C-alpha positions in Angstrom: 12.0 8.4 -9.5 9.7 10.3 -7.0 9.6 13.2 -9.5 8.2 10.8 -12.1 5.7 9.2 -9.8 4.4 12.3 -8.1 2.4 13.7 -11.1 1.0 10.3 -11.8 -0.2 9.9 -8.2 -1.7 13.4 -8.2 -3.7 12.6 -11.4 -5.3 9.2 -10.3 -8.5 8.9 -8.4 -8.0 8.1 -4.8 -10.3 6.9 -2.0 -9.1 7.6 1.6 -10.7 5.5 4.3 -10.9 7.5 7.5 -13.3 8.2 10.3 -11.4 11.4 11.3 -10.3 13.0 8.0 -12.5 15.0 5.6 -12.0 16.1 2.0 -10.7 19.4 3.4 -7.6 17.5 4.5 -6.7 16.3 1.0 -4.8 19.5 0.0 -3.5 19.5 -3.5 -5.2 16.2 -4.3 -8.7 17.4 -3.4 -10.0 17.1 -6.9 -9.0 13.5 -7.2 -9.7 12.3 -3.7 -12.8 11.0 -2.0 -12.9 10.4 1.7 -15.2 7.6 3.0 -15.7 6.4 6.6 -14.4 2.9 7.5 -17.9 1.4 7.6 -18.3 2.3 3.9 -14.9 1.1 2.6 -16.2 -2.4 1.6 -19.1 -0.8 -0.3 -16.9 1.8 -2.0 -14.3 -0.8 -3.2 -17.0 -3.1 -4.4 -18.4 -0.2 -6.4 -15.0 0.6 -7.9 -14.5 -3.1 -8.9 -17.8 -2.9 -10.8 -16.6 0.1 -12.7 -14.4 0.4 -15.8 -11.2 1.5 -14.0 -7.9 -0.2 -13.7 -6.3 -1.9 -10.6 -7.4 -0.9 -7.2 -4.5 -0.6 -4.7 -4.7 -0.5 -1.0 -1.8 1.0 1.0 -1.0 0.7 4.6 -4.2 -0.5 6.3 -4.4 -4.0 7.7 -7.8 -3.2 9.1 -9.2 -2.3 5.6 -7.4 -5.2 4.0 -8.9 -7.7 6.4 -12.4 -6.4 5.8 -11.9 -6.6 2.0 -10.6 -10.2 2.3 -13.6 -11.1 4.4 -15.9 -9.6 1.8 -14.2 -11.7 -0.9 -13.5 -8.7 -3.1 -9.7 -9.1 -3.2 -8.3 -10.7 -6.3 -4.5 -10.4 -5.8 -2.1 -9.2 -3.1 1.3 -7.6 -3.7 3.6 -7.0 -0.8 6.2 -4.3 -1.3 8.9 -4.3 1.4 11.7 -1.8 1.4 14.4 -0.7 3.8 12.5 2.3 5.0 9.7 0.0 6.2 12.1 -2.3 8.1 15.0 0.0 9.2 13.9 3.6 8.8 16.3 6.5 8.9 18.0 5.2 12.1 19.3 2.0 10.3 19.9 2.4 6.6 19.7 -1.0 5.0 21.1 -2.6 1.8 19.3 -5.6 0.2 21.4 -8.7 0.3 19.1 -11.4 -1.0 15.6 -12.8 -1.3 14.6 -16.4 -1.2 11.7 -18.8 -0.9 11.7 -22.4 0.3 10.2 -25.2 -1.7 6.7 -26.1 -0.6 6.4 -22.8 1.4 4.7 -19.5 0.7 7.2 -17.7 3.0 9.6 -15.2 1.5 12.8 -14.4 3.2 14.2 -10.9 2.6 17.7 -10.3 3.9 19.2 -6.9 4.5 22.5 -5.7 5.8 22.8 -2.6 7.9 24.8 -0.1 5.8 28.4 0.1 7.0 28.6 -3.4 8.3 29.6 -6.7 6.7 26.9 -9.4 6.4 27.4 -12.5 8.6 
């Protein structure tokens, strides 16, 4: 799957929000990556939303998300949770179930540590 996704990721336009990185740090993605400082992230995303592009995805930055929520420019949120996020290499996990409770927006994701039996 990663081999299929990698060329797609390399081809799409990316904006990196960072006060310490520069476009010199973008390596092979230099032609498709723009680096903006944190204080310009809201302005940059608002400009992208006014454009003709597709969905705008934000990965891995609670600080940026919160600023975009506050600005009122977030339309939808998708949470992607996988065993690497929860367990990492030290604890390989296997998905057992997902559930929600009526009247609640809470989602329960249940994993078993590989090599053990679920309780």
